[in-house]
C-alpha positions as CSV (number, residue, x, y, z in Angstrom):
1,X,151.5,123.5,120.3
2,X,152.9,120.1,121.3
3,X,150.4,117.4,122.2
4,X,150.5,116.2,125.8
5,X,151.7,112.7,126.4
6,X,149.3,110.6,128.6
7,X,150.6,110.1,132.1
8,X,151.8,106.7,133.0
9,X,149.7,104.8,135.5
10,X,151.4,103.9,138.6
11,X,150.5,100.6,140.1
12,X,151.7,98.7,143.1
13,X,151.5,95.5,141.0
14,X,153.6,95.1,138.0
15,X,151.9,93.5,135.0
16,X,153.7,91.0,132.9
17,X,154.8,92.3,129.5
18,X,152.5,91.3,126.6
19,X,154.2,89.8,123.6
20,X,153.0,91.0,120.3
21,X,153.9,89.1,117.2
22,X,155.4,91.2,114.4
23,X,153.0,91.7,111.5
24,X,154.2,91.8,108.0
25,X,153.6,95.2,106.3
26,X,150.2,95.4,104.7
27,X,149.2,97.0,101.5
28,X,147.1,100.2,101.5
29,X,144.0,98.1,100.5
30,X,144.2,95.7,103.4
31,X,145.0,98.5,105.8
32,X,141.9,100.3,104.6
33,X,139.9,97.1,105.1
34,X,141.1,96.8,108.7
35,X,140.2,100.5,109.4
36,X,136.7,100.1,108.0
37,X,133.9,99.1,110.4
38,X,133.2,95.4,110.1
39,X,129.8,94.0,109.5
40,X,128.7,91.2,111.8
41,X,129.2,87.9,110.2
42,X,126.1,86.0,109.2
43,X,126.9,83.4,111.8
44,X,126.9,86.0,114.6
45,X,123.5,87.5,113.5
46,X,120.5,85.7,115.0
47,X,118.2,84.2,112.4
48,X,114.6,83.9,113.4
49,X,113.3,80.3,113.0
50,X,110.3,80.0,110.8
51,X,108.5,77.8,113.3
52,X,109.6,79.5,116.5
53,X,107.9,82.7,117.5
54,X,110.2,85.6,118.3
55,X,109.5,88.3,120.9
56,X,110.5,91.1,118.5
57,X,112.0,91.5,115.1
58,X,115.7,92.1,114.8
59,X,117.0,95.7,114.5
60,X,116.8,97.6,111.2
61,X,120.0,97.9,109.2
62,X,121.1,101.5,108.7
63,X,121.1,104.8,110.5
64,X,118.0,106.9,111.3
65,X,117.6,110.2,113.1
66,X,115.5,108.8,116.0
67,X,117.3,105.5,116.6
68,X,114.4,103.4,115.4
69,X,115.2,99.7,115.7
70,X,112.2,98.2,113.8
71,X,108.8,99.0,112.4
72,X,105.7,97.7,114.1
73,X,102.1,98.6,113.3
74,X,99.3,97.8,115.8
75,X,95.7,97.5,114.8
76,X,92.4,97.2,116.6
77,X,90.6,94.0,115.7
78,X,87.0,92.9,116.2
79,X,87.6,89.5,114.6
80,X,90.8,88.1,116.1
81,X,90.2,84.5,115.0
82,X,89.6,85.4,111.4
83,X,92.5,88.0,111.4
84,X,94.9,85.4,112.9
85,X,93.9,82.8,110.3
86,X,94.3,85.3,107.4
87,X,97.8,86.5,108.4
88,X,99.3,83.2,109.7
89,X,97.6,80.5,107.7
90,X,96.3,82.2,104.5
91,X,99.2,84.6,103.9
92,X,101.6,82.1,105.6
93,X,103.5,84.3,108.2
94,X,104.6,81.4,110.4
95,X,106.6,83.5,112.9
96,X,103.9,84.8,115.2
97,X,102.9,84.9,118.9
98,X,99.4,85.1,120.4
99,X,99.2,86.4,124.0
100,X,95.9,85.0,125.4
101,X,96.0,87.3,128.5
102,X,95.8,90.4,126.3
103,X,94.4,88.7,123.2
104,X,97.2,90.3,121.2
105,X,98.5,88.8,118.0
106,X,102.1,89.7,117.0
107,X,103.1,88.7,113.5
108,X,106.7,89.1,112.2
109,X,106.4,90.2,108.5
110,X,110.1,90.7,107.7
111,X,113.5,91.2,109.2
112,X,112.6,94.5,110.8
113,X,108.8,94.7,110.6
114,X,105.8,93.3,112.3
115,X,102.1,93.7,112.7
116,X,100.0,93.5,115.9
117,X,96.3,93.1,116.4
118,X,94.2,93.2,119.6
119,X,90.6,93.9,120.6
120,X,89.6,97.6,121.4
121,X,90.7,98.7,124.8
122,X,88.1,100.2,127.2
123,X,87.5,103.9,126.6
124,X,85.8,106.2,124.2
125,X,85.3,104.6,120.7
126,X,86.9,107.6,119.0
127,X,90.1,106.8,120.7
128,X,90.4,103.5,118.9
129,X,89.0,104.5,115.5
130,X,91.2,106.8,113.6
131,X,89.8,108.6,110.6
132,X,91.5,106.1,108.3
133,X,93.9,103.2,108.9
134,X,96.9,102.9,106.7
135,X,97.2,100.2,104.0
136,X,99.4,97.3,104.9
137,X,102.1,97.2,102.2
138,X,103.9,93.8,102.0
139,X,106.9,93.5,99.7
140,X,107.0,90.1,97.9
141,X,109.6,88.5,95.5
142,X,107.0,87.7,92.8
143,X,103.6,89.4,93.0
144,X,102.2,87.5,90.1
145,X,103.0,84.2,91.8
146,X,101.7,85.4,95.2
147,X,98.5,86.5,93.5
148,X,98.0,83.2,91.7
149,X,98.8,81.2,94.9
150,X,96.2,83.2,96.9
151,X,93.6,83.0,94.1
152,X,94.0,79.2,94.2
153,X,93.2,79.4,98.0
154,X,90.1,81.4,97.3
155,X,91.2,85.0,97.7
156,X,89.2,87.8,96.2
157,X,91.4,90.7,95.1
158,X,90.4,94.3,94.8
159,X,93.0,94.7,92.2
160,X,95.0,92.2,90.1
161,X,98.7,92.8,89.8
162,X,99.3,96.0,88.0
163,X,102.4,98.2,87.4
164,X,102.4,101.5,89.3
165,X,104.1,104.7,88.3
166,X,106.5,104.5,91.3
167,X,108.1,101.3,90.0
168,X,106.1,98.6,92.0
169,X,103.8,96.0,90.6
170,X,100.9,95.8,93.1
171,X,97.9,93.5,93.8
172,X,95.4,94.5,96.5
173,X,93.1,92.4,98.7
174,X,91.4,93.0,102.0
175,X,91.8,91.2,105.3
176,X,88.7,89.9,107.2
177,X,88.1,93.4,108.8
178,X,88.4,95.3,105.5
179,X,92.0,96.6,105.8
180,X,93.6,97.0,102.4
181,X,96.6,94.6,102.1
182,X,98.9,95.5,99.1
183,X,101.3,92.8,97.8
184,X,104.0,94.7,96.0
185,X,107.1,93.7,93.9
186,X,109.8,96.3,93.3
187,X,110.3,96.3,89.5
188,X,113.5,98.3,89.7
189,X,115.4,95.4,91.3
190,X,115.0,92.9,88.5
């Protein structure tokens, strides 16, 4: 069966002809490059400034089944001042926002991840206290160095850096409200 040709559009106005410069014939490699989807150049991608808070982290790179753009975990906090100091000053996450109207702390932890903390909302206490909060797992470049730097600041660790069977070297400490914070280095990417 022959393919139908698209019908020509009729217009009362005639458009000037567009001139197209002739291109030299390309090799198979350069033709394949042109056909492949292009990544945005690093100049086109917004880069969060370390000292300027951002409203939300940039989108995750890569496909997912639900269209997730980033990962954010919100926690209930009963000690906002201490939690804010721990994550922003002690751990050094300088890209954060604190909304005084809701007393919500938003901390950017990576290119597509963030943490949030706010006091409990009115309502039954069981609604705000799940059986167990997850651990906060932060990937770092050098866990031994992060551990030494935090020890020098007076941190008390639950676990010194140790190699785990899944290929990470992990050190564990707790935030001011008792949440476990794991600092992890991927040993498979050396």
